[in-house]
Every structure is written in C-alpha cells, then in structure tokens.
N, C-alpha and C positions, 0 to 999 in steps of 0.2 A: 960400558955405558951404552944404552940403546940410542940408536940414531934418532935425532929430532924429527918429528913429523913435519911434513911440508906445510908451509904457511898458507892460509886461505888466500885466494886471489884478491887483489885490491882493485875493485871496479871503480876507476876514477871517471872523470867527466869525458874521457875519450872513448867510452864503452861502445857508443853507437857505431864507431868505425872498426870495431874488432870483429874477428871471424865469428860465424854463427854458433860454433861449438860452445862458446861461453854463454850459455843460455840464461845464467842467473843475472845477466846485466839488465839494468833498467831499460824500459822500452823507449823512453824519451830522454835525449841527451840534455845535460845541463847547459846553461848559457855561457859556455866558454868559447874559445876561438874556433872550435869545430862546429858550432851550432849553425843551422841553416838560416834562422831568422836573426835580425840584428838585435843586439843587446839593448834593453831599455833600462836606463839607470833607475835606481831606487829613489824614492822621494827624498831620502836624506842625503843624496849626493849633492854637494854644493855646486851652485851655478858658476860658470866660467867668470874670471875676473872682468869687471866692467859691465856685466849683463844688466845690473840694476841701475846703471848710469841714467840720469834724467835726460841728458843730451842725446844719448843713444836712442832712448825711447821716443824722443821728440822727432829725431830724424826718421825713424821707422814709420811713425804715424804720418808724417808729412809726405814721405815717399808714397805710401799707399793711397793717401788722399789725392795726390797728383795724378797717379796712374788711373784712379777711378774716374777723375774728371775728364781726362782725355778719352778714355774708353767710352764713357757715357755719351760724350759729344759725337764720337765716330759712330757709335751704335745708333744714336738718335738720327743722325744724318742719313745713315743707311736705310733705316726704317722709313724715313720721309721720302727718299728716292724710290723705294719699292712701292710705297703707297701711291706716289705720283705716277709711276709707270702703270700701275693697275688701273688708275683712273683714266689715263690716256688710252689704254687698251679697251676699256669699257666704252669710252666715248667713240673710238674708232669702230668698234663693233656695232654700236647703236647707229652710227652714220651709215654703215654698210648694210646692216640687216634691219634695224628698226625703222629708219627713215625709208629705206627701199620698200619694206613691207607696206607701210602706209601709202606710199605713192602708187605701188602696184595695185593695191586694193581700190584706191580712188580712180586709177586708170580703168579698171574693169567697169566701174560704175559709169564713167564718162563714155566708154565704148558702147555700153548697153543703151545709154541715152541717145547716142548718135544713131545707132541702128533703129531705135524707136522713131526718131525724128525722120529719118530717111524713108522708113516704111509708111509713115503718115503722109509724107509728100507724094509718094508713089500712088497712094490711094486718093489723093486730092483733098484730104481733110483740112490741111493747113496751108496749102500752096507752097511757097518757098520762103519761109520766114528768114529774116536777117538775124543771125545769132547775136545775142547780147554779150556783154563782157563776162568772161569766164565760161561761156557756153562752148560745147564741143562743135566743131564744124568740119573736121577732116581727120585722116590718119596719115602717119608717116612711117615708112619702112626703110631701114638701112641695114640690110642683112650682113654687111661686113663687120658691123660692131654690135648688133643686137638681133636676136631671133624674133622677138616680139615687136609689135608695132607700138608707136606712141599715139595716143589720141590728142589732137591739137585743140587749143581753145583760143578764143578771141581775147586780145589785150595782152599787155606786158607789164601791168602793175603787179606788185608783190601778191596781192590777193588773187589775181587772175592766174598766175603761173606757179602757185604753191605746189600743185600736183601734176602739172603738164606744161609742155612747151607752149608759148603763146605767140600770136601773130602781131607784128607791129602794125598798128591801125592805119598809119599813113602809107603803108606799102601796098604792093599788088596782092591780089588773090592768087591761089594756085593756078598755074597755067597762063596767067595774064602777062602782058608785056610790062617790063619794069622789074622791080625787086621785091619778091615775096620773102619777107624777113621773119625769122623765128628766133625767139630768145628762150633759153631754158637754164634752170639752175645747174650749178656745177656739182652734181651728185650722181652716183653710179646709175640710178634708175632713170635719169633724164639725160643731160647733155655732157656729162663728164667724158664719155667715150668718143665724142666726136673728134677728139684729138687723134684717134686711130684711123680716121678716114684718109684715104690716099687718092691722088689724082687718078681718075678712071673708075673709081667706085661709084655705084649707083645709089641714089636716094629717090624713093618713090612716094608721091603724095596721092592718097586715095580720097576722092570726093564722091558725091552721090552718083555722078555721071561718068567720071573719067579717072584714069590713072595717069599721072604726069611723071615721066621718068626724067630725072635730072642726073647729070654726070659731074662728079667733083672735079673742079679745076685747080684750086690751090687753097692753102690756108695761110693766115697771117695772124700776128699778135699785134694789137694796137692798144694805145692808151685808152682809159675808160671814158675820156672826153671826146674821143674821135667818133663823132656821130655820122660821118659821111659813109659809114658802112651800110647805112639804111637808105642811102640815096637811090633814086630810080636806076642810075648807073653807078654801081658801088665804087666809092672812092672819087667820084666826079660830081660833086654837088652842083646843081644848076644845069647839068647836061640833060638833053632829051633822050630817052631810050630809043635805040635804033632797032633794025630788024633782028639783030642777034641778041638783043638785051632782054632775055627771058631768064631772070636770075632767081636762084634760091640761096638765101644767106642764112646760115646757122651761127649763132654765137652764144658764148657762155663766159662766166668769170674766169680769170686767169691771174696768177698760177693756181695750182690745185688747191692750196690752203689759204688763198687770199683773193682779193677782188679789185686790185688797182689796175688791172689790164683786162682786155677781152681777147678770147681765142675765137677766131672767125674762120668759117669754112664757106667758100664760094662754089656754087654749082650752076650749071646752065641746062636748060631744057633741051632734051635730045629726042623725046618721043612722047606722043599722046595716044593713049589706048582707051577705047570706049569700055566702060565698066558694065558688066553683066552681073546684077545682084545675085544671081544663082550660079555664076561661073566661078572659075578658079582665079587665084591671084596671078598676075604676070610673073614670069621667071625672075625679073629684076627685083621683085619685092621679097623673094624668099631665097634666092640662090646667089651667094657671094661671087660665083664665077660667071654669072650672066652678064 
C-alpha cells in the first residue's frame, strides 16, 4: 500500500506570525488574539447585562451634564479674565504711549509759541505782555529725570494743565522771593517722574532773560487738602519769606494710580545765570552730573 501523501498545511488565524517560507498564508491576519488592532464586536453581539437600564442611562446623562456645566463656567471665567487683562494692557499702553504722544505734540506747539513771544519782545513789538491762563511763559529742565524740557503755562485749573505743568497764580514768579509753585498731572510725560528726584539734583527754570538754577532739598507726601505746600514759606502759612526763601515747589497726584495724596518736591534757588538767546544751555539744564 502506497504511503499517504502529506496533508496540505492548514493556514489558521496565526499565519501572520509564521516564518516567511509559508508564502501561501493570507497577508492580513484574522481578528483573533494575535491581531494588532482590537476586536470590534459584530452588530449581533448582545450588549452586556444592564446596558439598557433606564437608571444607568439617566446617571450617565446626568454625569455628563454636570461636568459640562462646571467646565463651561471655568472656561467662561478664564476667557473673561483674559479679556480683562487685555483691556488693562491696552489702557496702560494708551496711558504710556497715546497720552504721552498727545502731550509731547502739544508741548512742541507751546514751545514754539514761547519762542515766538520772546522774539517779539526782543524786537519791541509787544513789550512784555502778561501771559493769560493756559499761555506759555517759561521752560523747566530736570536732566536727572528727563532729557527734554517742559514748557510751563499759567494757571493750575484742569483746562490750563491738560498738556503742561502750570504755575500756582498766588505764588511767586521764577527767581522771585517766596514760593514758585508748579502743579502737573501724574503721567509719564509730565510730573510722574518727579518721584525720582533726589536731594542735590538740579532743576532749571528758563525765562526770556535768565536761567534760575534750583537744588532739590527734600520730598514729602501730604494729604490732598494740605494747601500749605503753596505758602510763601512752604509748610508755614502766614510766615513772611526771608532771605533764604526762594523756593520752587513741584507737586503731582499720589499714589501712582490714585489722587488722594500729593507728592511734593521742594527745591531752593542756588544760582541765577543771564540768558543769551543765541547761547548754549547751562550745564545744570542738560547734565545730570552738573
């Protein structure tokens, strides 16, 4: 009896893991335990016990709704905070760049007006007119806190000092005995930086005929109602100014983002220099080390 021929290989669902010599194996394995992808049950496979329970479905829906409500609240709060932060940054940017740009532009105009007035006085066309409220009358230099000058105006009402420091009308004029007092807004382009002035720093007032050099003595913070800072002898209302009472008082609102106090810098006159319209500025007006 002839020997039986060998049976054909039985390629089962493990074929994909067999050696390559069994070339007749299918290229894609079946969905058994050796498959790489998870097995997806057929449509006719029954659901696990209890899957159709109404109570189970209710609990599932309730859980998802609860998570959605908390997440929506947190997400909404986060978006509101981000929006608020963006608004604050934009406002701060406008305060620093937008307002400063407007002030500097107006300062250029006031400075030009001042030069025109001084030239007219030199030519004798208008004599020496008294400046009206809001009109330019002098310049101020404080090189320790600002490279550019400020053009000063008459008056301290809001309309007068919108773009410039203003002179307290009952005070002295530059270089006069008593208290020459200037008020300015608490913004970078005007008087915010007077907080950086230190004793010994120089502040120079330029008029048509003279440069008056004042030296910083001290700074104080006072209540907004403390008006004796403008007295002829600062802090001593009713006192007559003496031989040493040639004061320059600068003040602005305090603290930085409010106005219930005043930041005050007191300086005293130490030198008077005759002004040459065609000459250079004195060193104290441009050199922080002078």
